PAGULUM-802696 format. One line per 5 residues: number of its first residue (from 1); their letters; for each residue x, z, y of C-alpha. Coordinates in Angstrom, 3 decimals. Layout:
<rs>
NUM = a = X:Z:Y ~ ...
</rs>
This chain:
<rs>
1 = mtsky = 71.050:39.367:71.322 ~ 67.909:37.775:72.845 ~ 67.746:37.103:76.576 ~ 64.991:39.728:76.891 ~ 67.147:42.465:75.407
6 = lllfi = 70.231:41.213:77.264 ~ 68.343:41.466:80.556 ~ 67.172:44.977:79.649 ~ 70.771:45.981:78.734 ~ 72.113:44.671:82.065
11 = lvlst = 69.342:46.488:83.951 ~ 70.099:49.793:82.219 ~ 73.836:49.359:82.802 ~ 73.290:48.548:86.479 ~ 70.957:51.496:86.968
16 = safsq = 73.531:53.768:85.349 ~ 76.357:52.399:87.492 ~ 74.408:52.573:90.745 ~ 73.496:56.218:90.052 ~ 77.070:56.996:91.056
21 = skeel = 78.609:56.317:94.444 ~ 81.549:54.010:94.973 ~ 83.858:57.027:95.444 ~ 82.603:58.633:92.219 ~ 83.285:55.472:90.265
26 = eakdf = 86.724:55.156:91.855 ~ 87.526:58.757:90.872 ~ 86.410:58.139:87.299 ~ 88.393:54.941:87.073 ~ 91.468:56.627:88.537
31 = fwgan = 91.587:59.103:85.647 ~ 89.650:57.537:82.763 ~ 89.956:53.825:83.495 ~ 91.865:51.086:81.748 ~ 95.211:52.595:82.770
36 = dnykn = 94.537:55.970:81.127 ~ 97.492:56.462:78.793 ~ 96.117:59.760:77.466 ~ 92.626:58.766:76.318 ~ 93.747:58.980:72.691
41 = andip = 96.118:61.953:73.082 ~ 94.480:64.451:70.712 ~ 97.300:66.022:68.750 ~ 99.493:69.009:69.511 ~ 102.781:70.001:67.844
46 = adlsn = 102.679:72.540:65.015 ~ 104.629:75.150:67.002 ~ 101.717:75.381:69.492 ~ 98.946:75.769:66.908 ~ 98.715:79.545:67.378
51 = esavi = 98.079:79.318:71.128 ~ 94.677:80.040:72.636 ~ 94.687:76.581:74.226 ~ 97.170:73.788:74.915 ~ 97.136:71.521:77.963
56 = iykna = 97.886:68.099:76.503 ~ 98.079:66.482:79.942 ~ 97.894:67.705:83.523 ~ 97.922:65.361:86.494 ~ 97.841:66.642:90.115
61 = nfdfh = 97.463:64.132:92.969 ~ 97.697:64.251:96.762 ~ 96.880:61.170:98.849 ~ 97.262:60.901:102.639 ~ 95.984:57.842:104.503
66 = kygkn = 94.892:56.893:108.006 ~ 93.102:54.098:109.789 ~ 93.020:54.350:113.557 ~ 91.889:57.872:114.404 ~ 90.463:58.379:110.927
71 = vtytt = 92.475:60.297:108.361 ~ 91.540:60.696:104.712 ~ 93.026:63.452:102.561 ~ 92.292:63.199:98.849 ~ 93.335:65.801:96.293
76 = svrkr = 92.563:65.706:92.605 ~ 93.595:67.213:89.299 ~ 92.930:66.227:85.722 ~ 93.469:68.367:82.641 ~ 93.067:67.449:79.000
81 = iklld = 92.991:70.678:77.001 ~ 92.709:71.453:73.314 ~ 90.755:74.644:72.660 ~ 92.127:76.681:69.772 ~ 90.169:79.944:69.854
86 = kaave = 86.869:81.427:71.026 ~ 88.364:82.882:74.212 ~ 89.393:79.407:75.369 ~ 85.986:77.992:74.442 ~ 84.293:80.666:76.517
91 = efsef = 86.607:80.073:79.491 ~ 85.887:76.340:79.661 ~ 82.163:76.539:78.933 ~ 81.275:76.672:82.623 ~ 82.517:74.969:85.778
96 = aftkr = 81.694:75.897:89.371 ~ 82.291:73.779:92.462 ~ 80.850:72.792:95.844 ~ 79.501:69.260:96.129 ~ 79.635:68.672:99.886
101 = frstk = 81.691:70.365:102.576 ~ 82.647:69.939:106.217 ~ 86.305:69.431:106.961 ~ 88.084:72.076:109.023 ~ 90.945:69.721:109.826
106 = grisw = 91.603:67.658:112.943 ~ 88.702:67.014:115.292 ~ 85.704:68.426:113.490 ~ 82.811:66.027:113.115 ~ 79.552:67.585:111.977
111 = kkkgd = 78.353:64.199:110.807 ~ 81.250:63.600:108.443 ~ 81.282:65.596:105.270 ~ 83.744:65.683:102.429 ~ 82.807:65.293:98.799
116 = nyvgv = 83.856:66.933:95.548 ~ 83.419:64.934:92.360 ~ 83.673:66.377:88.868 ~ 83.973:64.564:85.564 ~ 83.889:66.224:82.142
121 = kvikp = 84.299:64.783:78.652 ~ 84.270:66.600:75.316 ~ 86.204:65.062:72.440 ~ 85.380:66.323:68.959 ~ 87.981:66.602:66.160
126 = dgsst = 86.640:63.372:64.591 ~ 87.512:61.505:67.808 ~ 83.944:61.085:69.102 ~ 83.649:61.538:72.840 ~ 80.740:62.653:75.017
131 = eidve = 80.745:62.416:78.799 ~ 78.730:65.166:80.474 ~ 76.100:63.971:82.940 ~ 77.182:66.224:85.810 ~ 74.421:65.074:88.153
136 = kdave = 71.749:65.854:85.564 ~ 73.112:69.026:83.987 ~ 74.543:70.854:87.019 ~ 72.415:73.390:88.910 ~ 72.710:74.822:92.412
141 = vdget = 73.142:78.603:92.564 ~ 73.663:80.282:95.965 ~ 75.138:77.126:97.482 ~ 77.488:76.585:94.541 ~ 77.118:73.939:91.860
146 = klais = 77.447:75.267:88.315 ~ 77.834:73.195:85.190 ~ 77.439:74.660:81.692 ~ 79.116:72.828:78.815 ~ 77.000:73.318:75.690
151 = nlevg = 78.088:72.981:72.062 ~ 81.753:73.477:72.874 ~ 83.647:74.593:69.764 ~ 87.085:75.631:68.593 ~ 89.105:72.476:67.936
156 = diidy = 87.405:70.468:70.681 ~ 89.262:68.802:73.526 ~ 87.840:69.103:77.004 ~ 89.018:66.463:79.462 ~ 87.968:67.087:83.067
161 = yyyrn = 88.888:66.264:86.635 ~ 88.163:67.530:90.142 ~ 88.363:64.897:92.884 ~ 88.097:66.022:96.531 ~ 87.753:63.501:99.339
166 = epfks = 88.138:64.926:102.865 ~ 87.801:62.590:105.884 ~ 88.452:63.734:109.456 ~ 89.675:62.495:112.835 ~ 93.015:63.367:114.398
171 = tyafg = 94.938:62.065:117.407 ~ 97.542:64.818:117.530 ~ 100.174:66.398:115.299 ~ 98.629:68.143:112.331 ~ 100.099:70.033:109.375
176 = fdpve = 98.245:69.964:106.057 ~ 98.099:73.161:104.029 ~ 101.370:73.675:102.158 ~ 101.385:73.426:98.369 ~ 103.593:76.051:96.722
181 = tslne = 103.234:76.582:93.006 ~ 105.092:77.021:89.771 ~ 104.880:74.505:86.956 ~ 103.831:77.110:84.413 ~ 100.272:78.119:83.594
186 = eypim = 98.731:80.604:81.188 ~ 98.656:77.834:78.560 ~ 101.565:75.596:77.519 ~ 101.619:72.087:79.033 ~ 102.790:69.156:76.948
191 = dfklf = 102.917:66.564:79.768 ~ 102.682:67.058:83.526 ~ 102.730:64.638:86.434 ~ 102.570:65.366:90.136 ~ 101.811:62.276:92.201
196 = feten = 101.309:61.744:95.888 ~ 100.966:58.833:98.207 ~ 101.566:58.568:101.960 ~ 102.111:55.962:104.628 ~ 103.527:55.730:108.140
201 = dffin = 103.020:58.779:110.418 ~ 103.021:61.182:107.460 ~ 106.170:63.324:107.174 ~ 107.107:65.086:103.953 ~ 108.962:68.315:103.268
206 = fksfn = 109.481:68.765:99.534 ~ 111.821:70.814:97.372 ~ 112.044:71.796:93.707 ~ 113.226:75.290:92.796 ~ 114.542:77.182:89.783
211 = gapel = 115.264:74.175:87.618 ~ 112.066:72.225:88.288 ~ 112.524:68.414:88.147 ~ 113.293:66.534:91.343 ~ 110.785:64.357:93.133
216 = keitt = 111.321:60.635:92.573 ~ 110.199:57.752:94.762 ~ 108.215:54.917:93.197 ~ 108.839:51.435:94.536 ~ 105.826:49.813:96.222
221 = dkknm = 105.185:46.295:97.483 ~ 103.918:47.563:100.854 ~ 106.416:48.448:103.564 ~ 104.273:51.192:105.091 ~ 103.207:52.728:101.766
226 = rryel = 105.185:55.411:99.916 ~ 104.599:56.903:96.495 ~ 106.350:59.774:94.747 ~ 106.092:61.552:91.442 ~ 107.470:64.542:89.577
231 = tetni = 107.161:64.652:85.792 ~ 107.957:67.264:83.185 ~ 107.248:67.845:79.499 ~ 106.975:70.891:77.261 ~ 106.297:73.501:79.945
236 = akrey = 106.071:76.957:78.412 ~ 103.136:79.231:79.163 ~ 103.698:82.235:81.418 ~ 101.374:85.156:81.973 ~ 101.287:86.216:85.607
241 = trwfy = 101.688:89.927:85.196 ~ 101.787:92.593:87.892 ~ 104.857:92.978:90.102 ~ 106.070:89.433:89.605 ~ 106.991:86.669:92.087
246 = plvel = 106.532:83.307:90.310 ~ 108.058:81.270:93.152 ~ 111.240:83.314:92.955 ~ 111.802:83.029:89.217 ~ 109.819:80.178:87.653
251 = psykf = 110.386:76.411:87.970 ~ 108.418:75.625:91.115 ~ 107.899:73.102:93.863 ~ 106.868:73.432:97.497 ~ 105.782:70.744:99.870
256 = qvyfa = 103.946:70.147:103.094 ~ 102.832:66.893:104.664 ~ 102.692:66.665:108.450 ~ 100.787:64.037:110.383 ~ 102.136:62.896:113.769
261 = rsgkf = 101.258:59.510:115.297 ~ 103.987:59.088:117.904 ~ 107.335:60.427:119.064 ~ 105.815:62.807:121.605 ~ 103.584:64.363:118.952
266 = edral = 106.531:64.630:116.598 ~ 108.363:66.581:119.293 ~ 105.393:68.929:119.719 ~ 104.911:69.526:116.011 ~ 105.437:73.110:114.921
271 = aflpe = 107.304:72.083:111.800 ~ 110.750:71.224:110.499 ~ 110.153:67.471:110.326 ~ 112.426:64.998:108.567 ~ 114.151:62.330:110.652
276 = detti = 111.542:59.716:109.754 ~ 108.630:59.044:107.408 ~ 110.851:57.508:104.748 ~ 113.016:60.624:104.334 ~ 112.070:63.590:102.166
281 = knsvs = 113.242:66.783:103.843 ~ 114.459:69.456:101.408 ~ 116.401:71.921:103.570 ~ 116.420:73.491:107.029 ~ 119.595:74.382:108.923
286 = kdevl = 120.214:77.168:111.436 ~ 120.446:74.599:114.216 ~ 117.028:73.205:113.313 ~ 115.554:76.696:113.521 ~ 117.125:77.119:116.953
291 = dlydn = 115.906:73.705:118.129 ~ 112.320:74.390:117.055 ~ 112.035:77.771:118.750 ~ 114.309:77.378:121.783 ~ 111.365:77.033:124.182
296 = rfkpd = 108.382:78.225:122.159 ~ 109.210:81.907:122.516 ~ 110.673:82.001:125.985 ~ 109.559:85.082:127.983 ~ 106.346:84.484:129.889
301 = gdvgd = 103.188:86.329:130.864 ~ 101.627:88.649:133.394 ~ 102.887:92.152:132.659 ~ 101.797:93.636:135.969 ~ 99.404:95.971:134.153
306 = vksff = 102.314:97.468:132.239 ~ 104.286:97.871:135.463 ~ 101.338:99.729:137.016 ~ 101.092:101.973:133.952 ~ 104.759:102.931:134.361
311 = kgktf = 104.365:104.106:137.956 ~ 105.290:107.764:138.302 ~ 106.459:108.005:134.694 ~ 109.964:108.836:133.556 ~ 111.559:108.248:130.156
316 = knsne = 114.595:109.753:128.490 ~ 115.891:106.388:127.322 ~ 114.974:102.759:126.683 ~ 113.559:103.573:123.248 ~ 110.924:105.825:124.803
321 = kvtaa = 110.068:103.238:127.429 ~ 109.725:100.378:124.929 ~ 107.620:102.512:122.609 ~ 105.291:103.506:125.460 ~ 104.964:99.872:126.536
326 = yyymr = 104.097:98.697:123.027 ~ 101.246:101.159:122.590 ~ 99.923:100.530:126.094 ~ 99.909:96.774:125.455 ~ 98.139:97.348:122.152
331 = hyylt = 95.374:99.109:124.026 ~ 95.215:97.106:127.250 ~ 95.528:93.679:125.645 ~ 93.562:94.364:122.442 ~ 91.637:97.548:121.630
336 = rylea = 89.856:97.887:124.967 ~ 88.003:94.651:124.141 ~ 86.783:95.803:120.711 ~ 83.603:97.385:122.086 ~ 82.645:94.020:123.548
341 = fyare = 83.227:92.302:120.205 ~ 80.926:94.761:118.465 ~ 78.365:94.427:121.257 ~ 78.275:90.672:120.748 ~ 78.216:90.937:116.941
346 = asiss = 75.298:93.394:117.042 ~ 73.456:91.329:119.715 ~ 73.605:94.228:122.166 ~ 74.771:91.824:124.863 ~ 74.900:88.021:124.859
351 = ypfmv = 77.901:87.802:127.215 ~ 79.755:91.105:126.817 ~ 83.175:89.817:127.967 ~ 81.993:88.811:131.424 ~ 82.307:92.408:132.590
356 = ygndv = 86.111:92.151:132.461 ~ 86.361:89.310:134.978 ~ 88.196:86.000:134.684 ~ 91.891:86.917:134.735 ~ 92.188:89.345:131.837
361 = vfiqn = 94.980:89.141:129.290 ~ 93.814:89.178:125.695 ~ 96.715:88.687:123.266 ~ 95.412:86.855:120.218 ~ 98.426:85.514:118.340
366 = qkqfi = 102.063:86.017:117.496 ~ 103.393:83.540:120.052 ~ 101.424:85.161:122.886 ~ 102.636:88.604:121.899 ~ 106.306:87.664:121.702
371 = rhfte = 106.281:85.880:125.064 ~ 104.517:88.792:126.764 ~ 106.612:91.487:125.130 ~ 109.925:89.754:125.836 ~ 108.838:89.175:129.445
376 = flkrq = 108.505:92.942:129.765 ~ 111.923:93.468:128.133 ~ 113.547:90.868:130.387 ~ 112.173:92.519:133.520 ~ 113.387:95.893:132.306
381 = kidys = 116.818:94.362:131.543 ~ 116.586:95.483:127.919 ~ 118.430:93.299:125.402 ~ 116.484:91.822:122.497 ~ 116.543:89.238:119.702
386 = ivvgk = 113.726:87.288:118.092 ~ 113.635:87.745:114.326 ~ 112.803:84.728:112.156 ~ 112.358:85.509:108.457 ~ 110.316:85.087:105.279
391 = krfdg = 108.560:87.435:102.894 ~ 110.370:88.214:99.662 ~ 107.865:86.463:97.378 ~ 108.708:83.141:99.050 ~ 112.447:83.257:98.343
396 = nidel = 115.352:83.887:100.705 ~ 115.911:82.463:104.185 ~ 118.351:79.844:102.887 ~ 115.426:78.262:101.007 ~ 113.414:77.825:104.204
401 = liern = 111.343:74.640:104.112 ~ 107.889:75.241:105.584 ~ 107.496:76.616:109.097 ~ 104.144:78.215:108.304 ~ 105.908:80.646:105.941
406 = invmv = 107.956:82.110:108.758 ~ 107.311:85.581:110.164 ~ 108.462:86.251:113.704 ~ 108.906:89.542:115.545 ~ 111.076:91.140:118.232
411 = kvnta = 114.138:93.282:117.646 ~ 114.892:95.488:120.641 ~ 118.657:95.994:120.757 ~ 118.724:99.583:121.947 ~ 121.052:102.298:120.617
416 = nplya = 118.591:102.797:117.754 ~ 117.041:99.327:117.337 ~ 113.273:99.010:117.458 ~ 111.120:96.311:115.886 ~ 107.895:95.068:117.426
421 = effsp = 105.437:92.840:115.584 ~ 102.238:91.239:116.890 ~ 99.876:94.158:117.037 ~ 96.578:94.874:115.366 ~ 94.472:97.982:116.156
426 = htnin = 96.653:100.283:114.027 ~ 100.088:98.626:114.067 ~ 102.977:100.872:115.121 ~ 106.262:100.182:116.824 ~ 109.036:99.905:114.219
431 = efspl = 106.507:98.723:111.656 ~ 106.602:95.329:110.018 ~ 105.571:93.909:106.665 ~ 107.191:95.791:103.767 ~ 107.668:92.376:102.150
436 = megtd = 110.201:91.628:104.899 ~ 112.224:94.802:104.479 ~ 115.813:94.265:103.365 ~ 115.591:90.472:103.706 ~ 118.122:88.234:105.431
441 = vflls = 116.824:86.761:108.681 ~ 117.842:84.635:111.640 ~ 118.268:86.386:114.989 ~ 117.580:84.240:118.041 ~ 118.784:85.333:121.459
446 = seksk = 119.685:84.159:124.942 ~ 123.379:83.976:125.644 ~ 123.683:81.554:128.577 ~ 120.172:81.744:129.976 ~ 117.623:84.533:129.976
451 = rkidk = 114.800:81.983:130.063 ~ 115.763:80.025:126.963 ~ 116.906:80.834:123.436 ~ 120.333:79.301:122.904 ~ 122.026:81.416:120.208
456 = idrgt = 121.320:82.035:116.533 ~ 122.922:84.574:114.190 ~ 122.132:86.045:110.803 ~ 121.044:89.598:110.171 ~ 119.392:91.868:107.603
461 = lptss = 116.247:93.906:108.214 ~ 116.254:97.651:107.516 ~ 114.585:99.196:104.491 ~ 112.429:102.257:103.927 ~ 112.712:104.870:101.184
466 = yedne = 109.994:106.196:98.927 ~ 109.843:109.382:101.051 ~ 108.953:107.214:104.088 ~ 105.858:105.796:102.386 ~ 103.843:108.747:101.167
471 = tkkem = 100.366:109.376:99.858 ~ 99.716:113.107:99.919 ~ 96.604:114.856:98.618 ~ 95.847:118.566:98.680 ~ 92.806:119.372:96.567
476 = tlsln = 91.086:122.735:96.264 ~ 88.625:123.094:93.407 ~ 86.001:125.792:92.808 ~ 83.640:125.963:89.847 ~ 80.023:127.047:90.057
481 = edfsg = 79.289:130.503:88.622 ~ 77.361:128.983:85.719 ~ 79.979:126.208:85.264 ~ 77.293:123.589:85.917 ~ 79.394:121.852:88.523
486 = ltmta = 82.162:122.124:91.079 ~ 82.940:121.876:94.777 ~ 85.970:120.041:96.083 ~ 87.877:119.983:99.356 ~ 90.522:117.269:99.565
491 = vnsfk = 92.902:116.777:102.467 ~ 94.229:113.207:102.228 ~ 97.332:112.155:104.167 ~ 99.124:108.817:104.341 ~ 102.225:107.665:106.195
496 = ghqkg = 104.498:104.661:106.409 ~ 103.268:101.590:104.564 ~ 100.716:103.664:102.659 ~ 98.451:104.321:105.622 ~ 97.550:100.881:107.012
501 = eqqyd = 94.970:99.962:104.394 ~ 93.446:103.433:104.623 ~ 93.142:103.208:108.413 ~ 91.302:99.883:108.262 ~ 89.027:101.228:105.551
506 = rllfs = 88.354:104.658:107.007 ~ 88.418:104.272:110.802 ~ 85.488:102.858:112.756 ~ 86.282:101.355:116.143 ~ 84.629:104.387:117.741
511 = dyvfe = 87.127:106.670:115.990 ~ 90.050:105.342:118.023 ~ 88.890:103.079:120.883 ~ 87.346:105.972:122.816 ~ 90.474:108.033:122.196
516 = dykhy = 92.540:105.181:123.646 ~ 90.341:105.115:126.761 ~ 90.998:108.807:127.272 ~ 94.712:108.540:126.451 ~ 95.285:105.771:129.015
521 = dtesw = 92.586:106.749:131.512 ~ 90.864:103.364:131.263 ~ 87.161:102.577:131.472 ~ 85.010:101.789:128.479 ~ 82.934:98.642:128.143
526 = ievtr = 79.804:100.600:129.061 ~ 81.488:101.991:132.162 ~ 82.564:98.587:133.498 ~ 79.116:97.095:132.821 ~ 77.145:96.578:136.015
531 = gkknk = 73.707:98.031:136.575 ~ 72.429:101.482:135.736 ~ 69.643:100.137:133.500 ~ 72.109:98.024:131.543 ~ 74.432:100.994:131.080
536 = ikfqk = 71.622:103.176:129.718 ~ 70.247:100.417:127.479 ~ 73.657:99.394:126.111 ~ 74.758:102.998:125.547 ~ 71.638:103.723:123.521
541 = emdal = 72.111:100.613:121.389 ~ 75.830:101.245:120.948 ~ 75.160:104.817:119.794 ~ 72.617:103.498:117.281 ~ 75.129:100.918:116.015
546 = ieklk = 77.820:103.565:115.524 ~ 75.376:105.838:113.708 ~ 74.406:102.988:111.381 ~ 78.058:102.133:110.672 ~ 78.862:105.769:109.928
551 = knqke = 75.951:106.010:107.499 ~ 77.114:102.908:105.626 ~ 80.662:104.230:105.695 ~ 79.616:107.564:104.168 ~ 77.850:105.811:101.284
556 = sfegs = 80.977:103.759:100.633 ~ 83.209:106.850:100.667 ~ 80.930:108.647:98.214 ~ 81.421:105.733:95.830 ~ 85.191:105.880:96.344
561 = akgey = 85.240:109.592:95.517 ~ 83.357:108.992:92.270 ~ 85.862:106.394:91.156 ~ 88.967:108.276:92.234 ~ 88.104:111.618:90.655
566 = gieev = 86.214:110.328:87.619 ~ 82.894:111.867:88.693 ~ 79.489:110.307:88.019 ~ 77.520:111.857:90.880 ~ 78.630:113.233:94.252
571 = edyty = 76.469:115.497:96.426 ~ 76.723:116.988:99.926 ~ 79.553:114.641:100.860 ~ 81.170:115.210:104.262 ~ 84.093:113.481:105.856
576 = vinen = 86.181:114.192:108.949 ~ 89.285:112.571:110.430 ~ 92.056:115.031:111.271 ~ 94.785:112.689:112.587 ~ 94.550:108.921:113.031
581 = grysh = 98.315:108.280:112.773 ~ 98.231:105.383:115.241 ~ 101.160:106.293:117.494 ~ 104.056:106.485:115.059 ~ 104.874:104.720:111.815
586 = dsyft = 106.085:107.994:110.290 ~ 103.087:110.059:111.402 ~ 100.266:110.853:108.994 ~ 96.769:109.431:108.949 ~ 94.800:112.392:107.612
591 = ftenf = 91.192:112.972:106.691 ~ 89.369:115.753:104.862 ~ 86.468:115.226:102.493 ~ 84.204:117.826:100.902 ~ 81.659:117.343:98.165
596 = sakna = 80.012:118.935:95.172 ~ 79.340:117.468:91.730 ~ 77.263:118.564:88.744 ~ 78.405:118.309:85.138 ~ 81.763:116.937:86.215
601 = likka = 85.106:117.412:84.437 ~ 83.808:120.536:82.602 ~ 82.876:120.893:78.923 ~ 81.715:124.041:77.126 ~ 83.721:125.169:74.087
606 = gpnfi = 82.052:128.236:72.611 ~ 82.488:131.100:75.113 ~ 85.194:129.068:76.893 ~ 85.319:125.936:79.008 ~ 87.572:122.864:79.017
611 = leigk = 88.478:121.392:82.402 ~ 89.747:117.775:82.532 ~ 92.056:118.580:85.388 ~ 94.426:115.653:84.790 ~ 91.801:113.187:86.015
616 = liggq = 92.179:114.515:89.546 ~ 95.340:112.479:90.153 ~ 93.246:109.316:89.871 ~ 93.554:106.313:87.600 ~ 97.054:105.447:86.440
621 = idlde = 98.634:102.318:84.988 ~ 97.862:102.002:81.279 ~ 100.237:99.366:79.942 ~ 99.031:97.152:77.113 ~ 101.291:95.776:74.403
626 = nerkr = 101.928:92.489:76.189 ~ 103.014:94.298:79.350 ~ 105.390:96.477:77.363 ~ 107.132:93.328:76.086 ~ 107.770:92.141:79.622
631 = tenvy = 110.586:89.605:80.045 ~ 110.315:89.132:83.826 ~ 112.134:91.070:86.504 ~ 110.069:93.555:88.516 ~ 109.215:92.993:92.191
636 = lphpr = 107.506:95.946:93.843 ~ 105.808:95.822:97.270 ~ 107.843:98.764:98.628 ~ 109.216:102.166:97.575 ~ 106.519:104.859:97.724
641 = vfnyt = 105.565:108.307:96.520 ~ 102.289:109.969:95.561 ~ 102.448:113.748:96.042 ~ 99.421:115.724:94.847 ~ 98.657:119.425:94.914
646 = itlni = 95.664:120.678:92.926 ~ 94.555:124.269:93.471 ~ 91.920:125.674:91.120 ~ 90.246:128.917:92.046 ~ 90.137:130.570:88.616
651 = pegyt = 86.626:131.917:87.881 ~ 86.405:135.684:87.688 ~ 86.596:136.944:84.101 ~ 88.597:133.960:82.867 ~ 92.225:133.061:82.330
656 = vagld = 93.877:129.646:82.003 ~ 95.602:128.352:78.858 ~ 97.414:125.047:78.255 ~ 99.804:125.082:81.201 ~ 102.723:123.859:79.106
661 = klnkn = 101.263:120.340:78.914 ~ 101.056:120.180:82.702 ~ 104.812:120.541:83.173 ~ 106.449:117.114:82.938 ~ 109.702:115.685:84.192
666 = vdntt = 110.731:112.042:83.848 ~ 113.162:111.094:86.593 ~ 115.504:108.107:86.545 ~ 116.929:105.436:88.842 ~ 113.689:103.427:88.923
671 = gafis = 111.201:106.191:89.599 ~ 109.798:109.504:88.475 ~ 106.798:111.478:87.415 ~ 107.270:115.208:87.880 ~ 104.596:117.869:87.551
676 = takie = 104.548:121.647:87.579 ~ 101.863:124.237:86.963 ~ 101.758:127.940:87.769 ~ 99.250:130.761:88.227 ~ 99.538:132.656:91.484
681 = ggqli = 97.075:135.018:93.176 ~ 94.084:134.071:91.039 ~ 94.734:130.347:91.416 ~ 96.099:127.632:89.171 ~ 98.418:125.506:91.333
686 = ittsk = 99.488:122.091:90.021 ~ 101.863:119.742:91.817 ~ 102.568:116.159:90.793 ~ 104.920:113.592:92.264 ~ 104.955:109.947:91.203
691 = rykny = 107.779:107.902:92.742 ~ 108.601:104.211:92.897 ~ 112.163:104.254:94.191 ~ 113.058:100.609:94.753 ~ 111.796:97.182:95.783
696 = yepns = 113.221:95.431:92.756 ~ 114.216:96.242:89.204 ~ 115.928:93.903:86.754 ~ 114.122:93.501:83.476 ~ 116.819:95.625:81.824
701 = nwskm = 115.348:98.620:83.703 ~ 111.763:97.993:82.574 ~ 112.005:100.624:79.822 ~ 112.922:103.199:82.476 ~ 109.834:102.300:84.471
706 = iafld = 107.672:102.484:81.363 ~ 108.914:106.041:80.830 ~ 107.540:107.443:84.090 ~ 104.459:105.192:84.143 ~ 103.476:106.433:80.678
711 = eanqf = 104.082:110.067:81.649 ~ 101.793:109.679:84.670 ~ 99.117:107.989:82.568 ~ 99.318:110.707:79.918 ~ 98.824:113.364:82.588
716 = tnekv = 95.333:112.023:83.300 ~ 94.377:113.034:79.740 ~ 95.589:116.609:80.087 ~ 93.134:119.491:80.094 ~ 93.240:123.245:80.569
721 = llkkl = 91.209:125.874:78.737 ~ 89.364:128.515:80.727 ~ 89.328:131.435:78.286 ~ 86.859:134.223:78.729 ~ 88.572:137.617:78.964
</rs>
């Protein structure tokens, strides 16, 4: 090679190298450098040849380092995947990521940004390899970087990595986001390695579950540096179907890294820390739970407002008093401030909270709530315990590892125990997450001192039945005289765990905040605002805001009605709330909607008409063949029932045929679908009841569930014939 061409070659190589930052080159070298043992791994075993894709190698990495106040958190993953059908080719033909981001960890610095680096190679069956020029080929779309991989074909291997570098500053104890995942993916994995690296001041909680390999330490030549890895081969694919908890059943691992620079910060850390940085913590004892919470949830707070509310009031028992206190606190420490939030959000007032003064109590988190609520209980000399537990999808309490997974609430030890959880606008006393029901928990209490938790026991939370969690709909249907359309009135009622989502979707703040003002004889935000001109101006703007929200809400509800009842167009839609259900967990949230629809659910058949009446119970679960072959156990959110009544006003001069198909009865230990149909007083009256009876079913009961799920789905296809007399 002549010196001229050699110089040109060096120049081109240098230009190419300098087009990438030092971090980008380090990321590429980390995965694809000289130490890449998988650069020639192209073959898969014959028994995997019928898969959609096979992950030849997966490598996940977590690195934690610090220098002075600076902390750097680097996460990355590499996958080398053989694509064996068109579906896999389509899936991996596009990548989306964000190039730059600001860290939300530690002390936020607006000058320091994190970086995401992406590398992609395509290896053809003949062994030729092409690295995608990400910088050149990627495009920005709505703040997101998208990369299309062209000419990808069945039989190709795609080898890619994501590398995320996140710098931030921290001088105090800080917990990184926990990592909790199963080993399995939707494609089989031939080789897997989890690797992470830490140094002094980083504390590790790590545990493998359900047969996953154990974490192993790798020897290093630096005293302050620690490296660990977990490896596994031949990991079977698993489809993540509905009603399944992967962390409960599949080989999994969970870990969290906590950063604490000194002993005093270690003591303040809200975490179950290991004894030192060199120890991997894999279990948490009852005593450790007690030690962590002994002072954090001690009673504290100004409850004078509650005391004032109680003046002149009498209660039959402690249950009544505690219930009244809970709902008053929900209003006085939360909902009475919602108007101000909306005023600020809508730019009605720049400083809306100033009207409340400087010494208001606004409860914003679980810790605040528990300390305030137990202060009230202590002053009333009412016994209580603090409940410490986990949701069912995270395993049982004996597998406790990560403090962030804990749910805390108060158990009031009255004759009929009450449970009180940190409130939201619609939370009720005796209501807590259905995913906690029936779980084993720790109960913390004060035995020697009423100011400090010093005792820990075990307990089990109560459960609800399907009757407690009801969706009830009463629909009345009338057909137009010319059968061109219909009118519908539907009274919708929800109680127990079925109503929360509906309340947040259906209730505007004005639907309940003003009712709370009246219920507790408190002043609204407008009323406590100073100045007559301000009051008039703010009231006008608040009324306009509410009107706008109601208009948007109505449009949304019209769309919901179309989807639920299988109707293309809805006209003359009206909506009214009957009961908001906010003062008892077993009370109903009820609303009524009315609408009309043209050319809906009705088809002409000679002189007669066919009515697709089965569609009125809404969409049902239609199991595909893969779901029918389910091998996993079944984990349901909670028992529940859907009770529907459909009343059709039979048009004059017609009779109804086809009732026999509307009478169904599948009822077993797992659930039921029961329907009846009768004609009474010129009306066709149909009742349906779909029941999920339990929280959990072993896979051996799956066929029983299929039976009632299929019956419910079949009902949606049922029709009646309106025969002309």
